[in-house]
C-alpha positions as CSV (number, residue, x, y, z in Angstrom):
1,M,95.6,105.5,26.0
2,L,95.3,102.1,24.5
3,D,98.6,100.1,24.8
4,P,100.7,99.5,22.7
5,L,99.3,101.9,20.1
6,G,99.2,105.0,22.4
7,L,95.8,105.6,21.0
8,P,93.8,108.0,23.2
9,L,90.6,106.5,24.6
10,V,89.6,109.2,27.1
11,T,90.4,112.9,27.0
12,Q,89.6,115.0,30.1
13,V,90.2,118.7,30.4
14,V,90.6,119.8,34.0
15,A,91.8,122.9,35.9
16,G,95.5,123.2,36.6
17,K,94.8,123.4,40.3
18,A,93.1,120.0,40.3
19,A,94.8,117.1,42.1
20,D,95.6,114.0,40.1
21,D,94.5,111.3,42.5
22,P,90.7,111.8,42.2
23,L,90.8,111.9,38.3
24,Y,91.6,108.3,37.7
25,I,88.3,106.7,38.7
26,P,86.2,109.0,36.5
27,A,88.5,108.3,33.6
28,I,88.3,104.5,34.2
29,Q,84.5,104.8,34.3
30,Q,84.6,106.6,31.0
31,V,86.8,103.9,29.5
32,S,84.3,101.2,30.7
33,Q,81.5,102.9,28.8
34,S,83.5,102.5,25.5
35,V,85.1,99.1,26.4
36,P,82.5,97.2,28.5
37,E,84.6,94.1,28.7
38,H,86.4,93.5,32.0
39,G,89.8,92.0,32.6
40,L,91.6,95.1,31.4
41,L,95.0,96.1,32.7
42,Y,95.3,99.8,33.7
43,V,98.9,101.0,33.9
44,G,99.5,104.3,35.5
45,D,101.9,106.4,37.6
46,C,102.2,106.6,41.3
47,K,99.2,109.0,41.5
48,M,97.1,106.1,40.3
49,A,98.4,104.0,43.2
50,A,95.9,105.5,45.6
51,L,94.3,102.7,47.6
52,A,90.8,103.9,46.6
53,T,91.7,103.7,42.9
54,R,93.2,100.2,43.3
55,A,90.2,99.0,45.2
56,Y,87.8,100.3,42.6
57,V,89.7,98.6,39.7
58,Q,89.7,95.4,41.7
59,A,85.9,95.7,42.5
60,Q,85.0,96.0,38.8
61,G,87.0,93.0,37.8
62,D,90.0,94.7,36.2
63,Y,93.7,94.8,36.9
64,Y,96.1,97.6,37.8
65,L,99.8,98.2,37.6
66,C,101.5,101.2,39.1
67,P,104.5,102.1,41.3
68,L,104.2,103.2,44.9
69,A,105.2,106.7,46.0
70,Q,107.6,107.2,48.9
71,T,104.6,108.4,51.0
72,Q,102.9,105.1,50.4
73,L,106.0,103.0,51.2
74,P,108.4,104.8,53.6
75,A,112.1,104.2,53.3
76,Q,112.2,102.2,56.6
77,E,109.6,99.8,55.4
78,L,111.4,99.4,52.0
79,D,114.7,98.7,53.9
80,R,112.9,95.9,55.8
81,Y,111.7,94.4,52.5
82,L,115.2,94.6,51.0
83,Q,117.0,93.2,54.0
84,P,116.8,89.5,52.8
85,V,118.4,90.7,49.5
86,W,121.3,92.4,51.2
87,S,121.8,89.3,53.4
88,G,121.8,87.0,50.4
89,E,118.7,85.1,51.4
90,Q,116.5,86.5,48.6
91,P,117.4,85.6,45.0
92,L,116.7,88.1,42.3
93,V,115.1,87.6,38.9
94,A,116.9,89.3,35.9
95,V,114.8,91.3,33.6
96,Q,116.1,91.4,30.0
97,R,115.3,93.4,27.0
98,A,116.5,93.1,23.4
99,K,119.5,95.4,22.9
100,S,119.9,94.4,19.2
101,E,118.7,91.6,17.0
102,E,121.5,89.3,18.3
103,E,122.0,90.5,21.9
104,D,119.9,91.0,25.0
105,E,120.8,93.2,28.0
106,V,119.8,93.0,31.6
107,I,117.9,96.2,32.5
108,A,116.7,95.3,36.0
109,Q,116.6,92.7,38.8
110,G,113.9,92.1,41.3
111,F,111.7,89.8,43.3
112,E,108.1,89.9,44.5
113,Q,105.9,89.2,47.5
114,T,102.2,89.2,48.2
115,L,100.0,91.1,50.7
116,V,96.3,91.1,51.5
117,R,94.6,94.5,50.9
118,S,91.2,95.7,52.0
119,S,89.3,98.9,51.2
120,E,85.7,100.1,50.9
121,V,84.1,100.7,47.6
122,A,80.5,102.0,47.3
123,G,79.8,100.9,50.9
124,Q,81.2,97.4,50.4
125,V,84.5,96.1,51.8
126,V,86.7,94.7,49.1
127,T,89.5,92.3,50.0
128,W,92.1,91.0,47.5
129,T,95.6,89.7,47.2
130,E,98.1,92.2,45.9
131,R,101.5,91.5,44.4
132,Q,104.4,93.8,45.4
133,V,107.1,93.6,42.7
134,L,110.4,95.1,44.0
135,V,112.7,96.0,41.1
136,R,116.1,97.6,40.9
137,S,116.7,99.4,37.6
138,I,120.4,99.1,36.5
139,K,120.6,102.4,34.7
140,R,118.5,104.2,37.4
141,A,120.8,102.9,40.1
142,E,123.9,104.0,38.1
143,A,122.5,107.5,37.5
144,A,121.5,107.9,41.1
145,T,124.9,106.7,42.3
146,A,126.7,109.2,40.1
147,T,124.4,112.0,41.4
148,L,125.1,111.0,45.0
149,H,128.9,111.1,44.4
150,A,128.5,114.5,42.7
151,R,126.6,115.9,45.7
152,L,129.2,114.4,48.1
153,H,132.1,116.0,46.1
154,K,130.4,119.4,46.0
155,A,129.6,119.3,49.8
156,Q,133.2,118.5,50.6
157,A,134.4,121.3,48.4
158,D,132.1,123.8,50.1
159,L,133.2,122.5,53.5
160,M,136.9,123.1,52.6
161,Q,136.1,126.7,51.8
162,L,135.0,127.3,55.4
163,N,138.7,126.9,56.4
164,E,139.8,129.7,54.0
165,H,140.9,132.9,55.7
166,K,141.0,135.7,53.3
167,Q,139.5,139.1,52.7
168,G,135.8,139.0,52.2
169,K,135.4,135.5,53.8
170,Q,133.5,135.1,57.1
171,V,135.8,134.1,60.0
172,Y,134.3,131.7,62.5
173,R,135.4,132.7,66.0
174,D,134.2,129.6,67.8
175,A,133.8,125.9,67.1
176,D,130.0,126.0,67.5
177,A,129.6,128.6,64.7
178,L,131.8,126.5,62.4
179,Q,129.9,123.3,63.3
180,H,126.6,125.0,62.5
181,A,127.8,126.3,59.2
182,A,129.2,122.8,58.2
183,Q,125.9,121.1,59.1
184,A,124.0,123.6,57.0
185,I,126.1,122.7,54.0
186,C,125.6,119.0,54.6
187,Q,121.9,119.4,54.9
188,H,121.8,121.5,51.7
189,H,123.5,118.8,49.7
190,Q,121.6,116.0,51.6
191,V,124.7,114.2,52.7
192,E,124.5,114.8,56.5
193,E,124.5,111.1,57.2
194,L,127.4,110.3,54.8
195,L,130.1,112.6,56.2
196,R,131.8,112.6,59.5
197,L,132.8,116.1,60.6
198,R,135.7,116.9,63.0
199,I,136.8,120.3,64.2
200,E,140.4,120.8,65.3
201,E,141.5,123.6,67.5
202,Q,144.7,125.4,66.6
203,A,146.6,127.9,68.8
204,S,149.4,130.1,67.7
205,G,151.4,132.7,69.7
206,R,152.1,136.2,68.5
207,A,154.7,138.4,70.3
208,V,153.6,141.9,71.2
209,R,156.5,144.4,71.8
210,A,156.7,146.6,74.8
211,Y,155.6,150.2,74.3
212,G,155.5,152.9,76.8
213,S,154.2,151.5,80.1
214,R,153.0,148.3,78.4
215,R,155.3,145.3,78.9
216,A,156.2,142.8,76.2
217,E,153.9,139.8,76.0
218,V,152.9,136.8,73.9
219,R,149.3,136.9,72.7
220,V,147.7,133.5,71.9
221,E,145.4,133.3,68.9
222,R,143.0,130.4,68.5
223,S,141.5,129.1,65.3
224,W,139.5,126.1,64.2
225,Q,140.1,123.8,61.3
226,L,137.3,121.7,59.8
227,H,137.9,118.2,58.6
228,S,135.5,115.9,56.8
229,E,135.7,112.3,55.8
230,V,133.2,109.9,54.1
231,D,131.5,107.4,56.3
232,E,132.1,104.3,54.1
233,A,129.6,102.1,55.9
234,A,126.9,104.8,55.5
235,M,127.9,105.3,51.9
236,S,127.5,101.6,51.2
237,D,124.1,101.5,52.8
238,A,122.9,104.5,50.8
239,T,124.2,103.2,47.5
240,R,122.6,99.8,47.8
241,R,119.2,101.5,48.3
242,L,119.4,103.4,45.0
243,G,117.5,102.3,41.9
244,W,114.8,100.3,43.8
245,R,111.2,100.8,43.0
246,V,108.1,98.9,44.2
247,Y,105.3,98.1,41.7
248,V,101.9,96.9,42.9
249,T,99.4,94.8,40.8
250,N,96.5,92.5,41.3
251,H,97.2,90.7,38.1
252,P,97.9,86.9,38.5
253,Q,101.5,85.9,38.1
254,Q,100.6,83.2,35.7
255,T,99.6,85.7,33.0
256,L,101.9,88.6,34.0
257,S,105.3,87.6,35.2
258,L,107.8,89.8,37.0
259,E,109.6,90.5,33.7
260,Q,106.4,91.3,31.9
261,T,105.4,93.6,34.7
262,V,108.6,95.7,34.4
263,L,108.4,95.8,30.6
264,A,104.7,96.7,30.6
265,Y,105.3,99.7,32.9
266,R,108.3,100.9,30.8
267,E,106.0,101.2,27.8
268,E,104.2,104.1,29.7
269,Y,106.3,106.5,27.7
270,L,103.7,106.2,25.0
271,V,101.4,108.5,27.1
272,E,104.1,111.1,27.5
273,R,104.9,110.9,23.8
274,G,101.2,111.7,23.0
275,F,101.3,114.7,25.4
276,G,104.5,115.8,23.6
277,R,102.8,115.7,20.2
278,V,99.8,117.7,21.4
279,I,101.8,120.5,23.1
280,G,104.6,120.5,20.6
281,K,105.0,119.7,16.9
282,P,103.1,118.7,14.9
283,L,99.9,119.7,16.7
284,S,101.2,122.7,18.7
285,L,98.5,123.3,21.3
286,S,98.4,127.0,22.2
287,P,95.2,127.5,24.4
288,M,96.6,130.7,25.8
289,Y,95.4,132.5,22.6
290,V,91.8,131.2,23.2
291,Q,89.7,133.6,25.2
292,S,87.1,131.3,26.8
293,D,87.4,128.0,28.7
294,Q,84.8,126.4,26.4
295,R,86.9,127.1,23.3
296,A,90.1,125.9,25.0
297,T,88.4,122.6,25.9
298,G,87.1,122.3,22.3
299,L,90.5,122.9,20.9
300,I,92.0,120.2,23.1
301,H,89.4,117.7,22.1
302,L,89.9,118.6,18.4
303,L,93.6,118.0,18.7
304,S,93.0,114.7,20.5
305,L,91.2,113.5,17.3
306,A,94.3,114.6,15.3
307,L,96.5,112.6,17.7
308,R,94.4,109.6,17.1
309,L,95.0,109.9,13.4
310,L,98.8,110.2,13.9
311,T,98.8,107.2,16.2
312,L,96.8,105.0,13.7
313,L,99.0,106.1,10.8
314,E,102.2,105.2,12.6
315,W,100.9,101.9,14.0
316,R,99.5,100.7,10.7
317,C,102.9,101.3,8.9
318,R,104.9,99.7,11.7
319,Q,102.6,96.7,11.9
320,R,102.9,96.0,8.1
321,L,106.7,96.3,8.2
322,A,106.8,93.9,11.2
323,E,104.6,91.4,9.4
324,Q,106.7,91.6,6.2
325,Q,110.0,91.7,8.3
326,E,111.1,94.6,6.1
327,S,112.2,98.2,6.5
328,V,111.9,101.4,4.5
329,T,114.5,103.9,3.3
330,G,114.4,107.5,2.1
331,L,112.8,109.0,5.2
332,Y,115.9,110.8,6.6
333,A,117.1,113.9,5.0
334,G,120.8,113.8,4.1
335,N,120.9,110.0,4.6
336,P,118.7,108.4,1.9
337,K,120.1,104.9,2.5
338,R,119.3,104.8,6.2
339,T,116.7,102.2,7.0
340,T,114.1,101.9,9.7
341,S,111.3,99.4,10.6
342,R,109.7,101.8,13.1
343,P,109.1,105.1,11.2
344,T,107.2,107.9,13.0
345,A,104.0,109.4,11.7
346,E,105.8,112.7,11.4
347,A,108.5,111.1,9.1
348,L,105.8,109.5,7.0
349,L,104.0,112.7,6.5
350,Q,107.3,114.6,5.8
351,A,107.9,112.1,2.9
352,F,104.9,113.7,1.1
353,R,105.9,117.3,1.6
354,L,107.0,117.9,-2.0
355,I,103.7,116.8,-3.6
356,H,101.9,119.8,-5.2
357,L,98.6,120.0,-7.0
358,S,98.4,122.7,-9.6
359,V,95.1,123.9,-11.0
360,V,95.0,126.0,-14.2
361,T,91.8,127.4,-15.8
362,L,91.8,127.8,-19.6
363,G,88.6,128.9,-21.0
364,Q,85.9,126.5,-20.0
365,Q,88.4,123.8,-18.9
366,I,90.2,123.2,-15.6
367,H,93.5,121.5,-15.9
368,R,95.1,119.7,-12.9
369,H,98.6,118.6,-12.5
370,I,100.0,116.6,-9.6
371,T,103.6,115.8,-8.8
372,P,104.3,112.2,-9.8
373,L,104.8,109.9,-6.8
374,S,108.3,108.6,-6.1
375,E,109.1,105.0,-5.3
376,V,109.3,105.8,-1.6
377,Q,105.9,107.5,-1.6
378,Q,104.3,104.6,-3.5
379,R,105.9,102.1,-1.0
380,L,104.5,104.1,2.0
381,L,101.0,104.2,0.4
382,A,101.1,100.4,0.0
383,L,102.1,99.9,3.6
384,L,99.2,102.1,4.7
385,G,96.8,100.3,2.4
386,V,96.1,103.4,0.3
387,S,95.7,103.1,-3.4
388,P,97.9,105.5,-5.5
389,T,95.0,106.0,-7.8
390,L,93.7,108.6,-5.3
391,Y,96.5,110.8,-6.7
392,E,96.5,109.6,-10.3
393,R,92.8,110.2,-10.7
394,L,93.3,114.0,-10.1
395,A,95.6,114.2,-13.1
396,A,93.5,111.9,-15.3
397,E,90.4,114.1,-14.9
398,S,92.3,117.3,-15.7
399,L,91.0,117.5,-19.3
400,K,87.3,117.1,-18.4
401,P,85.2,120.2,-19.0
402,T,83.6,121.7,-15.9
């Protein structure tokens, strides 16, 4: 998709069992046929970060921007990169985004480093300098920290239940069985490195009365109590790793700063938004009701054309509003005074839902009547560059004989 419009450039229909990694180079080749100029920036997810794809983009004179998956950058290597940050030797650059017209907010912090990459493309070895941009998202770190604390709390609650002795509960007769059950709980909640477990043996005596030839005695019963406590040092280490992500790009820093790198990748939601429009409202893709693969493919391509129209409709209106520094009202049901400078295509189309064209035949004449346009509808047509005479002409020609 073309950024920042979200306009689809290439549509590929592949089998659901197909892997994602090999699909990027054919798509990039297809884009190059429509846009022959080089120097384009391809922004993709971690599947696009395969070394072969990055080398291909570099070889044809374009740029890439994508995050690395954990398989491409193990946790131990990431810790090594972040050690200067934790020791205070590496300063961080704040990434800000407009929160409102008067206020900006810090959404991330990061730094970058460069590495030399080499890979083979079409039998030729390609070598280039790659920037690694290490970024810690503020909200992502906060959400991950809350999730970690929730897992830790749930694990401790489950561990405490192992100490309960009541009907229907399993009783552990030795310390090894209790230790094994506790470790299984920690592994299930992925907190085995954050909790210290301690098993305490408890002994209690119970008197047994003499009966017949049996003498009175004291029977000793043994039980085990499980205790758990949070390893604060391990918890601190785990928390400081949360929220970090590594982006790679071959784009020069002079024309794509660290802040621009983060903001450019965060605009990737445009792609997901397009997918949402295709499979949901207003396009509602339902290929399951199509019998042949050929027809399913055709349906997807047809809806991709409709997605292009929705994208251009929305972009045109938002662009004009930005140029005029204005906003529109009357697009929200139940709140006619609410304003927006970024209306969606769905809201724009919904504003015309009450327009009706009535056609009545009387003798040799056909009379047409169209619902008069409201002020909001006329304003939207002006923003889209559409003349209202397209509607008025239908009513003006209503008295002409057929």
